[in-house]
N, C-alpha and C positions, 0 to 999 in steps of 0.2 A: 699330125692333123693341124688343119688350118682352124685359124680362130672363128669363134662361131659366138657372136654378140649376146643373141637372144638366148641361148644355152648357157653362156656364162651368166647372163642376168638371172636366167631362173636358178643356178645354182648358187651365186650370190646371196638371194632371198633364202634359199633353202639352207644354207649355211649359218647366215645370220640367225633366222628362226631355231634352228637347233641348238646353236651355242648361248644364245640369248634368252629366248621364250623357254625353251624345253630344257636350260640350264644342261645341256650334254657338249661342253666344249670340245672334250677327247672324240666323241663320236663325230663331231663337226670337223674337225683336224684331220682325223682318219679318212674321211669320205671326201673333203673337199680341198685340202690343203696339198700343195705341192713338195717336192724335195726341200725347200728352204720357205721361211715364213719370214719375211722382212716386215719389223713391225715401227711405225712411225710415232704413235701415240708417246708421249714421255713416261705415262705411266704405266707402260706393260712394257718389259724386257724383249729383247729379240728373240726369236726360235718359238716352235712349237711348243715345247715344255713351258715356257714363260707364259703363253696365251693361256695354255690349259689351266694352270694354276691360278693365274689372275681370275679366269672367269668362273673356276670353282668356287674362289674365296666370293667372287661378287653374289653367286647363288646363294651361298651360305649367309653373307651379309644383308643381302636385300629379296630375301623371298618373296615371289610375287611380280618380281620387274618383268615388265613387258614393254617391247616394241612395236609400232605399228609402221610398215611400210607407206610412204605418201607417194612418192616418186621412185622409179628405178629407171635409169640411163645407161645405155651401153653402145661403146664406140671402140672397135678394135681390139684390145687386150683388158679393156678398163671398163669396170662398171661402178656406177656412184647410186648409193642409196640415200635417198632422203628419208628420215625415218623421225616418229615421236617416241622417244624412250620415256618411259614412267618408272621411278625409280620410289617403290613406296617408302614414306618416311624421309624421303629427299625430294629433291628439286624435279622435276618432269624437264626435259631438254627436247631440242631441236637438232639433230643431228645429220650432219655429211659425212659418209663413210665411201671411199674410193679404195677398191681392190682390182689389184692388176692380177691377169690370169697368164700362164705360161703356154707354150702351145700345146701341150695336152688338157688345156681346159680346167687347170687346178690353180688355187688362189696361191699366189707366192709373196704379196707384197698389199699392204693395208696403210691407208692415212684415215684420221678422220678429224672433223671438227665439230665442237659441241656449242650448244647457246642455251642457257637457262630460259625456261620460258617464262617470262615477265608476266606480273599480275597488271601492270598498267603499260599500255603504250600509247605513245606519240601519232598513233593511227591504227585504223579500224581494219589493217589487212592481215594480220596474223602472220604466223610463221610457216603455215601451209597453203 
């Protein structure tokens, strides 16, 4: 199978929505992850089981957490999602998530960068 950036973009958003908004990380991994899952976030261990454990804990600790997609960009085997994350009882974040897909259209690697959404800003441009 050749890479399909538009399909990968749709699958990255479906994966993220399923694991984050719907709090079903196991189903997200089963449906969208490849044979391996390489994690670059220092708070989450490598592998599919570690991902599932982490996001099951986040679902328990932060009921009602939500992400909204602001932008999605796909190129080759990579998809970048620009998201607004809301964590009840905690900070809101602007996030950039990068996913690498394999030749079968499955997610096999993830990077992210998060920034707390500040109350005050030196400009009026916002983070989105």
